[in-house]
C-alpha positions in Angstrom: 0.2 -0.1 0.2 0.8 3.5 0.3 2.6 5.4 2.8 2.7 9.6 3.6 5.9 10.3 6.4 4.2 14.2 7.3 7.1 16.3 8.1 8.3 19.8 9.4 5.2 20.2 12.3 7.8 22.6 15.4 6.0 25.1 17.1 5.8 28.9 15.8 5.1 32.6 17.4 1.7 33.9 15.9 2.5 36.2 12.6 5.6 33.0 11.9 5.8 31.0 8.7 5.8 27.1 8.8 6.6 24.7 5.6 5.4 21.3 5.9 6.3 18.3 3.6 4.5 15.0 2.6 5.9 11.9 0.8 4.9 9.1 -1.1 6.1 5.5 -1.4 5.5 2.1 -1.1 2.4 0.4 -4.4 2.0 4.6 -5.9 -1.5 3.9 -8.3 -2.2 7.0 -10.7 -2.5 9.9 -8.3 -5.6 11.8 -8.7 -5.4 14.2 -5.8 -3.0 15.4 -2.6 -4.0 17.4 0.1 -3.5 18.8 4.2 -6.3 18.3 6.5 -6.2 19.4 10.0 -7.7 18.9 13.6 -7.6 20.7 16.9 -8.4 19.0 19.8 -12.1 18.3 21.0 -12.6 19.4 17.4 -13.6 17.0 13.6 -11.1 17.2 10.7 -11.0 19.7 8.5 -10.0 20.2 5.1 -7.1 23.0 4.3 -5.9 22.4 1.2 -6.0 20.1 -2.0 -4.1 19.7 -5.7 -4.8 17.9 -8.5 -3.4 16.2 -10.5 -3.9 18.9 -13.4 -2.2 21.4 -10.5 -5.9 22.6 -9.3 -6.0 24.6 -6.4 -8.5 24.6 -3.3 -8.2 26.5 -0.2 -10.2 26.8 2.8 -11.5 30.2 3.0 -9.9 30.4 6.8 -6.1 29.5 5.3 -6.8 31.4 1.8 -4.2 34.0 0.9 -2.2 32.8 3.6 -1.1 28.9 3.2 0.1 27.6 -0.6 -0.1 23.9 -1.6 2.6 22.7 -4.1 3.8 19.7 -5.6 7.2 18.6 -7.1 7.2 16.9 -10.3 7.0 13.6 -9.9 3.7 13.7 -8.2 4.6 11.7 -5.3 5.4 15.2 -2.3 3.3 17.5 -1.7 4.5 20.8 0.7 2.8 23.5 2.3 3.3 26.9 2.7 2.5 28.2 6.1 2.2 32.4 6.2 0.2 34.2 8.6 0.1 31.7 11.3 -2.3 32.5 13.9 -3.1 30.8 16.8 -6.4 29.2 15.8 -4.0 27.0 13.5 -3.0 24.8 15.7 -3.6 21.0 15.0 -2.4 17.9 13.5 -1.9 18.3 10.3 -2.6 15.8 8.4 -1.4 15.1 4.2 -3.4 12.8 1.8 -3.7 12.0 -1.2 -7.0 9.7 -3.8 -5.3 7.5 -6.7 -6.7 5.3 -9.1 -5.7 1.1 -9.0 -7.8 0.5 -12.0 -11.3 0.5 -11.2 -10.9 1.7 -7.8 -10.7 3.9 -6.0 -7.9 4.2 -2.6 -7.4 6.9 -0.4 -4.4 7.3 2.1 -3.3 9.0 5.5 0.0 9.9 7.1 0.5 9.8 10.4 0.4 13.8 11.3 2.4 15.9 11.8 2.0 18.9 14.8 1.8 22.4 15.0 1.7 24.5 17.7 1.6 28.6 18.0 2.2 30.3 20.7 3.5 32.7 22.2 
């Protein structure tokens, strides 16, 4: 199966920046999309950003204008550049990918990386 490993999470002050990375490995099929989600303590997991195989991007309203999602040429690594961070951005950030194998669509998740925004 596909393995996703996130990295880059850290403790940062409000207004600071972080860049998260997610590397995919294993039985990689045709990638439909890759994205980022986050889950804060006591909250449900929420959508942050996604990028399709064609390069189209979408962002949650809460991060639009502050976060940027991108990918490498092989489409096996996705990045999330986070600027102007706020305390409410504190969460575990999860990478995911939707892939097509034959007639099947499969979703894979990483284990997450902790982002803490605090003074």
